[in-house]
Structure formats: structure tokens, C-alpha cells
SERO-4910 file (N, C-alpha, C, O; in steps of 0.05 Angstrom, whole numbers):
BEGIN
 pado doro    nc1    nc2    nc3   cac1   cac2   cac3    cc1    cc2    cc3    oc1    oc2    oc3
  Met    A   2745   1470   1135   2760   1487   1156   2793   1490   1168   2796   1482   1191
  Phe    A   2810   1498   1156   2821   1508   1161   2850   1489   1183   2869   1474   1177
  Ala    A   2836   1501   1211   2841   1489   1229   2839   1459   1228   2859   1447   1232
  Asp    A   2818   1447   1223   2809   1418   1225   2828   1405   1206   2846   1391   1216
  Glu    A   2827   1409   1179   2851   1395   1172   2883   1400   1189   2895   1381   1199
  Leu    A   2891   1427   1189   2919   1424   1203   2917   1384   1231   2930   1364   1235
  Ala    A   2890   1400   1243   2894   1370   1267   2891   1345   1249   2905   1326   1255
  Asp    A   2878   1343   1231   2881   1317   1223   2910   1308   1208   2919   1286   1213
  Val    A   2924   1329   1189   2955   1316   1200   2969   1317   1212   2989   1305   1205
  Leu    A   2973   1332   1244   2983   1326   1256   2964   1301   1278   2967   1301   1302
  Lys    A   2951   1289   1268   2947   1268   1278   2947   1242   1261   2953   1220   1268
  Ile    A   2939   1250   1239   2966   1226   1230   2998   1223   1225   3011   1205   1215
  Arg    A   3003   1242   1235   3035   1248   1246   3037   1231   1276   3059   1225   1285
  Gly    A   3021   1227   1286   3020   1211   1304   3011   1233   1339   3000   1224   1359
  Arg    A   3019   1257   1336   3006   1274   1348   2982   1276   1373   2960   1279   1363
  Gly    A   2981   1276   1394   2951   1282   1407   2939   1319   1399   2954   1338   1402
  Val    A   2916   1321   1392   2912   1344   1380   2893   1357   1400   2877   1339   1405
  Ile    A   2887   1375   1412   2866   1384   1420   2860   1408   1410   2876   1427   1406
  Arg    A   2821   1407   1403   2819   1436   1383   2806   1449   1386   2788   1446   1370
  Ile    A   2801   1466   1401   2791   1496   1412   2776   1511   1394   2785   1507   1371
  Ser    A   2767   1519   1394   2744   1549   1375   2748   1565   1403   2744   1559   1427
  Val    A   2760   1593   1389   2744   1622   1405   2714   1615   1408   2702   1617   1429
  Asp    A   2702   1607   1378   2666   1611   1387   2667   1600   1395   2654   1583   1384
  Asp    A   2680   1587   1426   2661   1572   1434   2669   1581   1467   2670   1566   1487
  Phe    A   2676   1615   1465   2690   1623   1485   2673   1656   1488   2681   1671   1506
  His    A   2650   1665   1469   2644   1682   1466   2626   1699   1489   2610   1688   1505
  Asn    A   2632   1722   1488   2610   1739   1527   2585   1734   1518   2581   1735   1493
  Val    A   2565   1728   1534   2535   1733   1530   2523   1753   1512   2533   1760   1491
  Ser    A   2503   1762   1520   2490   1770   1488   2490   1801   1499   2488   1820   1483
  Ala    A   2492   1805   1531   2487   1834   1540   2507   1840   1540   2508   1862   1528
  Val    A   2540   1830   1552   2560   1840   1530   2569   1844   1500   2586   1859   1491
  Arg    A   2558   1830   1490   2566   1820   1456   2554   1849   1450   2567   1866   1438
  Tyr    A   2533   1852   1457   2521   1878   1439   2517   1908   1473   2496   1921   1475
  Arg    A   2527   1910   1482   2523   1928   1496   2526   1960   1479   2514   1980   1485
  Arg    A   2544   1956   1458   2557   1985   1454   2529   1982   1422   2531   2000   1405
  Gly    A   2510   1964   1416   2490   1953   1405   2500   1938   1383   2524   1934   1377
  Arg    A   2467   1924   1363   2482   1900   1352   2497   1903   1330   2508   1884   1319
  Ser    A   2502   1938   1320   2508   1934   1299   2541   1948   1300   2554   1953   1280
  Ser    A   2551   1954   1331   2572   1964   1332   2602   1953   1319   2614   1933   1328
  Pro    A   2607   1963   1307   2638   1952   1297   2657   1938   1322   2669   1917   1327
  Glu    A   2650   1968   1338   2669   1967   1371   2666   1947   1382   2682   1933   1395
  Gly    A   2641   1943   1376   2632   1920   1398   2628   1889   1390   2619   1871   1405
  Phe    A   2637   1889   1363   2641   1872   1363   2669   1855   1357   2673   1832   1352
  Trp    A   2687   1877   1359   2729   1878   1363   2723   1873   1383   2724   1848   1387
  Leu    A   2713   1893   1410   2717   1893   1435   2699   1872   1460   2706   1864   1482
  Asp    A   2679   1870   1447   2656   1848   1478   2656   1826   1455   2636   1812   1459
  Ser    A   2666   1818   1438   2646   1786   1426   2655   1764   1447   2640   1752   1463
  Phe    A   2689   1762   1443   2696   1750   1463   2706   1740   1501   2706   1758   1517
  Asn    A   2708   1730   1505   2710   1725   1531   2740   1720   1533   2748   1697   1533
  Tyr    A   2759   1744   1534   2792   1716   1530   2799   1712   1554   2820   1700   1557
  Glu    A   2785   1720   1578   2788   1720   1605   2801   1679   1604   2822   1667   1605
  Arg    A   2764   1673   1603   2765   1648   1604   2771   1632   1581   2775   1607   1583
  Leu    A   2772   1644   1563   2796   1627   1532   2820   1623   1553   2822   1600   1560
  Arg    A   2841   1641   1565   2868   1648   1573   2868   1622   1604   2882   1603   1613
  Ala    A   2842   1638   1612   2849   1615   1644   2837   1580   1634   2852   1563   1643
  Asp    A   2819   1570   1621   2807   1556   1627   2821   1533   1597   2812   1511   1593
  Val    A   2838   1542   1582   2854   1539   1559   2890   1534   1563   2904   1515   1569
  Leu    A   2894   1569   1553   2920   1576   1546   2936   1579   1565   2958   1588   1560
  Glu    A   2927   1572   1592   2937   1572   1618   2952   1547   1620   2976   1539   1619
  Pro    A   2921   1534   1623   2929   1497   1635   2946   1488   1603   2957   1467   1597
  Leu    A   2944   1502   1593   2951   1475   1573   2987   1488   1561   3002   1481   1543
  Gly    A   2989   1510   1580   3012   1527   1561   3035   1518   1578   3025   1499   1591
  Pro    A   3064   1521   1586   3087   1504   1597   3083   1508   1620   3073   1529   1628
  Gly    A   3089   1487   1636   3080   1494   1665   3050   1486   1680   3042   1484   1703
  Gly    A   3038   1485   1654   3005   1489   1661   2994   1453   1677   3004   1431   1675
  Ser    A   2976   1462   1688   2963   1433   1690   2949   1409   1675   2937   1392   1688
  Arg    A   2950   1408   1653   2945   1414   1631   2912   1392   1633   2906   1371   1623
  Arg    A   2896   1416   1654   2870   1408   1656   2860   1434   1644   2870   1456   1643
  Tyr    A   2832   1422   1631   2834   1443   1608   2792   1444   1603   2782   1424   1594
  Arg    A   2781   1461   1608   2750   1464   1601   2754   1470   1559   2776   1479   1553
  Ser    A   2737   1466   1537   2741   1471   1518   2718   1483   1501   2716   1485   1476
  Leu    A   2702   1492   1523   2681   1510   1521   2675   1537   1543   2692   1540   1560
  Ala    A   2652   1555   1542   2650   1570   1555   2630   1581   1551   2620   1591   1571
  His    A   2618   1583   1533   2587   1588   1536   2582   1585   1507   2598   1591   1490
  Asp    A   2553   1572   1503   2524   1566   1493   2520   1585   1472   2509   1604   1482
  Leu    A   2523   1588   1451   2518   1615   1427   2488   1622   1435   2478   1643   1445
  Ala    A   2472   1588   1424   2443   1586   1418   2428   1587   1445   2403   1587   1442
  Ser    A   2438   1587   1471   2413   1583   1493   2432   1609   1503   2422   1629   1513
  Asp    A   2463   1608   1499   2471   1656   1514   2481   1643   1538   2495   1658   1551
  Ala    A   2478   1616   1548   2491   1595   1582   2514   1609   1579   2521   1619   1557
  Val    A   2531   1609   1607   2554   1613   1603   2557   1581   1610   2538   1566   1618
  Leu    A   2585   1573   1603   2581   1538   1621   2609   1539   1628   2626   1553   1617
  Thr    A   2613   1515   1654   2631   1508   1667   2635   1471   1661   2625   1458   1679
  Pro    A   2642   1462   1650   2639   1436   1642   2667   1426   1655   2688   1439   1655
  Ala    A   2665   1404   1665   2686   1382   1677   2705   1394   1663   2699   1406   1642
  Pro    A   2727   1393   1671   2743   1397   1662   2759   1377   1651   2758   1357   1665
  Lys    A   2776   1372   1625   2785   1353   1616   2827   1355   1614   2843   1374   1613
  Val    A   2830   1316   1614   2862   1323   1616   2876   1326   1587   2867   1319   1565
  Ala    A   2888   1332   1591   2910   1338   1560   2932   1314   1563   2947   1309   1582
  Pro    A   2930   1301   1542   2953   1285   1545   2981   1300   1550   2984   1325   1552
  Pro    A   2993   1290   1550   3020   1301   1559   3044   1299   1516   3055   1282   1501
  Gly    A   3040   1321   1516   3053   1327   1487   3029   1332   1466   3030   1328   1441
  Ser    A   3014   1337   1475   2994   1350   1467   2993   1371   1447   3006   1391   1454
  Val    A   2979   1373   1418   2984   1406   1412   2947   1417   1405   2926   1407   1396
  Val    A   2956   1439   1414   2932   1454   1413   2926   1473   1397   2934   1496   1398
  Val    A   2908   1462   1381   2903   1483   1353   2875   1482   1349   2857   1465   1346
  Val    A   2878   1523   1351   2866   1538   1368   2851   1551   1341   2870   1561   1328
  Asp    A   2830   1556   1328   2813   1579   1312   2791   1591   1320   2771   1580   1330
  Gly    A   2797   1624   1312   2775   1637   1307   2784   1667   1307   2807   1671   1300
  Leu    A   2769   1687   1312   2773   1718   1300   2796   1729   1324   2799   1725   1348
  Phe    A   2812   1746   1301   2820   1770   1328   2836   1747   1354   2829   1750   1378
  Leu    A   2855   1729   1348   2875   1719   1362   2907   1729   1361   2928   1720   1370
  His    A   2896   1756   1344   2934   1765   1341   2931   1788   1361   2951   1804   1364
  Arg    A   2905   1792   1377   2900   1809   1387   2924   1815   1419   2933   1797   1433
  Asp    A   2927   1843   1423   2940   1845   1453   2942   1825   1478   2960   1813   1489
  Glu    A   2915   1828   1482   2903   1798   1495   2921   1780   1505   2931   1779   1527
  Leu    A   2926   1766   1485   2939   1740   1472   2972   1752   1459   2993   1741   1465
  Ala    A   2971   1770   1448   3014   1770   1444   3019   1748   1464   3011   1738   1485
  Gly    A   3037   1745   1445   3058   1718   1471   3039   1699   1492   3045   1696   1516
  Val    A   3021   1689   1481   3008   1659   1490   3020   1638   1465   3036   1621   1473
  Trp    A   3015   1638   1437   3021   1621   1414   3049   1614   1409   3065   1633   1407
  Asp    A   3061   1585   1408   3091   1582   1397   3079   1580   1373   3098   1569   1364
  Phe    A   3065   1581   1355   3072   1581   1325   3031   1591   1322   3013   1579   1334
  Ser    A   3024   1614   1302   3013   1621   1300   3010   1617   1261   3029   1619   1245
  Ile    A   2983   1610   1256   2974   1623   1219   2962   1644   1224   2950   1647   1244
  Phe    A   2965   1668   1200   2932   1682   1201   2925   1676   1169   2943   1676   1152
  Leu    A   2895   1670   1163   2894   1672   1142   2882   1692   1128   2864   1705   1140
  Glu    A   2885   1697   1113   2888   1729   1087   2865   1713   1066   2863   1694   1051
  Val    A   2849   1735   1076   2821   1720   1044   2810   1756   1047   2809   1770   1067
  Pro    A   2804   1761   1023   2788   1790   1013   2758   1787   1034   2745   1767   1041
  Phe    A   2754   1812   1040   2733   1805   1043   2710   1808   1035   2690   1812   1049
  Glu    A   2712   1806   1000   2683   1792    983   2687   1764    982   2665   1758    972
  Val    A   2699   1744    985   2702   1724   1002   2702   1714   1013   2696   1691   1007
  Thr    A   2707   1722   1044   2696   1717   1074   2661   1714   1072   2648   1693   1075
  Ala    A   2652   1743   1068   2620   1739   1056   2605   1724   1049   2582   1718   1056
  Lys    A   2627   1714   1026   2613   1702   1011   2610   1670   1025   2597   1652   1014
  Arg    A   2623   1665   1047   2624   1645   1062   2611   1648   1078   2606   1625   1087
  Met    A   2598   1665   1092   2583   1669   1119   2568   1664   1103   2554   1644   1106
  Ala    A   2565   1680   1079   2537   1671   1071   2522   1648   1070   2498   1643   1074
  Thr    A   2547   1631   1060   2536   1596   1051   2533   1583   1082   2516   1566   1086
  Arg    A   2553   1591   1106   2549   1583   1127   2529   1593   1140   2510   1578   1142
  Asp    A   2527   1620   1154   2501   1635   1170   2485   1647   1159   2474   1664   1172
  Gly    A   2475   1642   1125   2454   1653   1110   2456   1690   1120   2440   1707   1128
  Thr    A   2478   1687   1115   2474   1724   1112   2485   1743   1092   2499   1733   1075
  Val    A   2482   1770   1091   2473   1774   1057   2508   1771   1055   2522   1779   1073
  Pro    A   2521   1754   1022   2544   1762   1008   2564   1785   1001   2587   1786    994
  Asp    A   2543   1801   1006   2570   1834    997   2585   1838   1024   2582   1830   1047
  Pro    A   2595   1846   1016   2607   1859   1049   2604   1891   1044   2615   1906   1060
  Gln    A   2592   1902   1026   2598   1930   1022   2560   1932   1034   2549   1952   1044
  His    A   2554   1918   1032   2517   1919   1047   2524   1927   1081   2540   1921   1098
  Pro    A   2495   1948   1075   2500   1960   1104   2500   1931   1140   2505   1931   1164
  Ser    A   2492   1915   1119   2479   1889   1147   2508   1881   1160   2507   1880   1184
  Met    A   2534   1876   1147   2565   1873   1150   2578   1892   1156   2602   1885   1159
  Arg    A   2574   1910   1159   2596   1936   1173   2595   1925   1195   2619   1922   1198
  Arg    A   2584   1915   1216   2597   1896   1239   2629   1890   1237   2650   1899   1245
  Tyr    A   2617   1866   1217   2636   1847   1214   2666   1867   1194   2690   1874   1199
  Val    A   2652   1869   1178   2678   1888   1165   2691   1910   1178   2715   1914   1170
  Glu    A   2680   1928   1200   2687   1953   1200   2703   1942   1223   2724   1955   1226
  Ala    A   2698   1917   1243   2713   1903   1267   2743   1893   1262   2763   1896   1276
  Gln    A   2738   1878   1236   2763   1874   1226   2775   1898   1217   2794   1905   1231
  Gln    A   2772   1907   1205   2780   1931   1200   2803   1938   1227   2827   1933   1230
  Leu    A   2789   1948   1241   2795   1956   1275   2816   1929   1276   2839   1934   1269
  Tyr    A   2814   1914   1282   2833   1892   1282   2857   1901   1264   2874   1917   1273
  Phe    A   2859   1894   1245   2879   1897   1225   2901   1922   1227   2924   1919   1221
  Gly    A   2887   1955   1240   2898   1964   1248   2906   1964   1275   2925   1980   1277
  Gln    A   2904   1958   1288   2911   1954   1319   2927   1933   1319   2947   1943   1331
  Cys    A   2933   1910   1313   2928   1888   1311   2961   1877   1298   2981   1865   1306
  Ala    A   2951   1889   1271   2975   1876   1254   2973   1848   1254   2996   1839   1257
  Pro    A   2956   1829   1252   2956   1804   1247   2985   1785   1229   3001   1767   1235
  His    A   2978   1804   1204   3008   1798   1181   3029   1797   1202   3039   1776   1209
  Gln    A   3034   1817   1211   3055   1818   1230   3070   1800   1252   3094   1795   1255
  Arg    A   3048   1792   1268   3049   1782   1291   3050   1746   1285   3068   1732   1293
  Ala    A   3029   1738   1269   3027   1713   1257   3056   1700   1247   3071   1712   1231
  Ser    A   3064   1668   1260   3086   1663   1251   3089   1660   1209   3110   1659   1196
  Val    A   3068   1661   1202   3060   1643   1185   3044   1664   1165   3043   1685   1177
  Val    A   3031   1666   1138   3009   1684   1127   3008   1665   1106   3023   1652   1091
  Ile    A   2986   1669   1113   2960   1645   1092   2947   1665   1074   2931   1681   1084
  Glu    A   2953   1665   1044   2932   1668   1024   2899   1651   1024   2899   1635   1005
  Asn    A   2889   1650   1031   2869   1615   1039   2841   1639   1021   2821   1639   1035
  Thr    A   2840   1656    995   2830   1657    974   2813   1631    963   2790   1629    970
  Val    A   2825   1612    946   2815   1586    948   2823   1564    969   2845   1554    977
  Leu    A   2794   1560    976   2804   1545    998   2814   1516    986   2826   1510   1007
  Asp    A   2818   1498    971   2832   1486    962   2860   1484    955   2872   1463    954
  Ala    A   2871   1509    948   2901   1523    941   2906   1537    968   2897   1560    963
  Pro    A   2911   1538    981   2921   1544    991   2955   1563    994   2976   1551    996
  Arg    A   2953   1587    994   2985   1591    982   2997   1608   1015   2981   1618   1029
  Leu    A   3016   1608   1020   3032   1620   1029   3052   1644   1017   3067   1646    997
  Val    A   3046   1666   1042   3057   1693   1033   3088   1688   1042   3105   1706   1038
***
């Protein structure tokens, strides 16, 4: 995973690193699937709890924040909402956040630096199939929710333009700066 590799490089260079994944900030299934289990709009609009991400991570770890953060808000397997005890970030820590839809309007302006990984759907579908056991063909009807949600995101948020850097990441071992 690119974010883990970035975090490792920062640690080697002596920086404190806090790793956060938006996947730990899903909404409960009743919210995620309220538009239907195959709805691209539902995936795009309802998957993640951005209010909790902002309140638990981005605000406390941002400029003037308390440095008291929570690294997760939801357990996907049990669908439980979580409120773990806050952790305290060491001064000068770098926060590395990974996940889908992070250049959306609700998060505009919160990133000091952001990277958008550009990868064709044919490649992401195969990676998802390896990781999650899904169908590796992005044209398959079961992939509609994912592919069309990404297309909505690209059309509405232009992450290529909002990102500080775009990296073409079709070949995992050979990322290329665009």
C-alpha cells in the first residue's frame, strides 16, 4: 500500500507518523446502503463518515488542534460504531491518510499535501479481486457500484486537479510522477 510505504520513508527520516485510513470511518450499513446495495450514488455519498473523520482526526491533528485524536470510528465486520479512548500525537507528527474520495468538497482545504493515485479501472478491479475476492472485470455488473461511484467522484471533484501531486500507479513497483 502506497500510504504505508510513504509512512515508512517518513519514519526512516526521523518523523513521527500517524497512519489513518478512511476505511476505519465507514458509516453504519443502514446509512451506507440506504440507496440500495448496488447504488453508485450510495457508495459515493454514504460510504464514509466525514464528520467523524474531521472531528476525530483532522481537527485535533490540524493547526491549533489538541493533538488528541481517535484513529477509528467504525468496525466494518461487526458494523459497530466505535469511540475508543483518544490517543495523543507527539508534537511534529505527520498524519498520513489513505482512502477513497479524499479530495471531495467536505475535505477541501484540510490537506497540507495530497497525493492522488491514478490507476485504470482494469487494474483496480484486479487488485480488489485479489484483496477482497470480487470480480476482476470492471465491466461486470457487480462492479457497477464501485466504478460509477468513482466516475461521479472524478466528475464532481476533479481529484487530479485538487491533489498536490498525481502519481500514475498502474505498476505497483514503478510509480510514476505525472
